[in-house]
N, C-alpha and C positions, 0 to 999 in steps of 0.2 A: 504494500500500500504506500503510494506516494502522497505526500501532503506538503503544502507550502506552510512554512512556519508562521507566515502572516495570517493564515486561516485558523491557526490554533489560538484558543483563548489562553492567555498567559496564566489566568487564574486556574485553569484546568491542568496545568503542568506542575507536577510535584517537585518543585525546586527545593533544594536545601535552603533553609530560611536566611542564610547569610550570603547567598549568591545574588548577583545583580546583573541585569541585562545592560550591556555597554553599547552594542551596535547591532543593527539588523539590516540586511540587504538581501532581497529575494528570499531564498530558503536557507540563507546562512546567518547564523547568530554568533556573536562574540559575547561571552559572559565572563564576569569576574568570579574567580575561584579564590576564596580566602585560604590562608595557611591552615594546615591541619584538617582540610577537607579533601576527600578522595576524588580523583578524576573519574574513577569507576570503582565499584566494589571489588573485593578480592574473591568473590564467589558470585553465583548467579542470583542469589537472594537479595532482597531489598536491604540496603545498608543505610542507616540514618546519617552516616558520615559522608555519603557520596553527594555529588552535585545535583543528582536527581534521585528522588526517593521512589524508585521503581525498579523492576527487574532489568538485568543487563544480559545481553546476548553476546558472549565472548566470540563466537564464530563470526558474527557480522560486525562486531565492535560497535554495538548500538544499544541504547536504552529502549525498552519496550513499554509504551504507555498502555493503560487498560484497554483502549480501543484498538490495540495492535499496531499503532503507528510507531515506526522506528525513528529514533533520533540518533543519528550517527555521531560518534565521538571522533573528532578529526585530529586532535593532539592531546597529549597528556602532560601533566606536571606532577612532580613528586609531591607527596602529601604536605611537607612543610613549606613548599614553594607556593607563593600566591601569584595571581595574575590571570592572563587571558586564556580561555578555553574556547575552541571553535566547535560548533554543532550544526548539523544540517539534517533535514528530512529528505533531501533529494539524493538518492543513492548514486546517481551519475556524477553530480557535483562533488559528493563526498569522496568518490574514487579519484576524481581529478585532483582534489586538494591533497589527499593522502599521497598521491604520486609526487606532488610538488614537495611535500615534506620529506619524502624518501630521497628525492634528488637534491635536497638542500637548496631549493629555489623559493622558500618562504623566508622573508626577511624578519628576523626576530630581534628585539631589543630588550635587554633585562636591566633593571636597576638593582644595586646591592649596596649595603653599608658594610664596609670592611674595616678591619683594624689598621691603624697607622695612617699617616698622611700619604696620599697617593701622588705620584709625580704629575706635574702640570701638562707634560707632553703625553700625547696618546701612545699607547704601547700595542705591539702585536705579539701575542704569546703563541709559540709553536712548540708543541710537546708531543710525547708519545704516551698513551694511556694503556695500562694493563687492567683489564676488567675481569674480576673474579665473581662468578655467580654460583650460588648454591640454593638449596630449596627455601632458605629463610631470608636471604638478603643478597644484595649486589653491592660490591665495593670496587672502586676504581683507584688507581694510583699511577703517578708518573713513573715511567720506566725507560729502558733503553729502546732504541729504534728496533732492535731485533725482537724484543718481547712485546712491544706495544703497537697500537694503532695511532695514526697521526691525528692530531686535533689542533685547531687554530681558533683564536679568539682575539677580537679587537677590544681594548679596554681604555677608557678615558675618564678623567676626573670631572664630576659635575659640581661638587660642592664639598669643601673641607668642613668637618664638624669637630670643633674644639670643646671638649668637656673639661671640667676642672681637674680631673685625675687622668685623662687619657685623650688621645687623638684618634678620630675616626674619619672616614671619607665616604661620601656618596659617589658611587661610580656607575658608569654605563658599560655594559658588556654586550658585545655582538658576536655570538658564536658563528663561525664560518663552517664548522662541522657540527655534527649532532651526536656526540658520544655520551654515554651514561655518566651522569654527575660531572660532566666536563667543566662547567664553570666553577663549581665548588672545589674541585680538585686543583684546577689551575690557579685559582685565587690563593689557596693555601700553599701551593708549591712555590709561588712567586712571592710569598711573604706577606700576603694581604688576606688572611682568612676571613670568610664572611661571618659577620656577627650572628651568633645564635646557631651556628652549624654544629650539631651534636655528633657528627661523624668525622668531619675533616677540619673542624675549627680549633680555636684555642680555648680549651674547656675551662681553664682557670680564669681566663679573661672574661669569658661569658658569665661565669659564676660571679665574678667580682662586680659586674654591671647588672646582675640579676635579670639577664636576658631570658625572655620566655617564648621567643619565636625565631625562626630563620629569616633574616633580612635579605631575602632574594625574591624578586618579583618580575614577572613578564610585563614590561611596560607597553610594548607595541608589537603588532603583527601586521605585516603587509604582504599581499600576494597578488599575482597577476595571471589571469587566464584570458584566452581570446574572448573579447567582448564582455569581460567581467574583471573588474579590479576591486579589491577590498582592503580596507585599512581600519584598524581599531587601536585605540590607545587607552590606557588606564593608569592613572597616577596612584602609586601605592600609599597606604596609610602606614608610614614609618614612624609614628609617634613613639616615644617623645623626642626622637632625634632630629626629625625634620618636620616642619609645619606646612611649608608650601615650597616645594622644590621648583 
């Protein structure tokens, strides 16, 4: 069953109460996913921590509404990462956009707060990641060329944040490859761990600031298809460190 999202009544869609609609164009929606909310459940049953409170079809990568309408999930964010998630009810459009993601042809911009003062000049990070997967989790680490896969990220300073006891930076990150935990690992590897990162961050530093979330957020997504261009932006709520970036 194909359905245009514009024909769906928003009140009839079982959103997570903390999600917000950012942008809608034809049958494509961009929504805001808060930190510690799941892009999709870890099983096919309804999960109150997911962006939609309905069943999920892992084979088709789609949420299933009570009337059998499929809402396709086009990208994912780790649970602690906030930002933009794309959804569509058009199976053909969904396939086209997923192909763009696979081919690294979707432009994504992240904002993060990191430890220390970031250089004023833009940086290009090129590293090799070794990704270790098991039944319970996934972990990545920078490694040698022989053991890892190539990853590349643009990084630049947006705003220094000077606290009485420490220095932080609001930075912009543009991944040019799409590796597991790429941004979090590269930030830590280059000496600027992301604030609140419980896996790759500076744990003692996070504890000293009583940080309760990961300060990594998908700020913008832009994609281009024949006769269809789409762009969405979403400024993060990084209180109390920034009020209006």
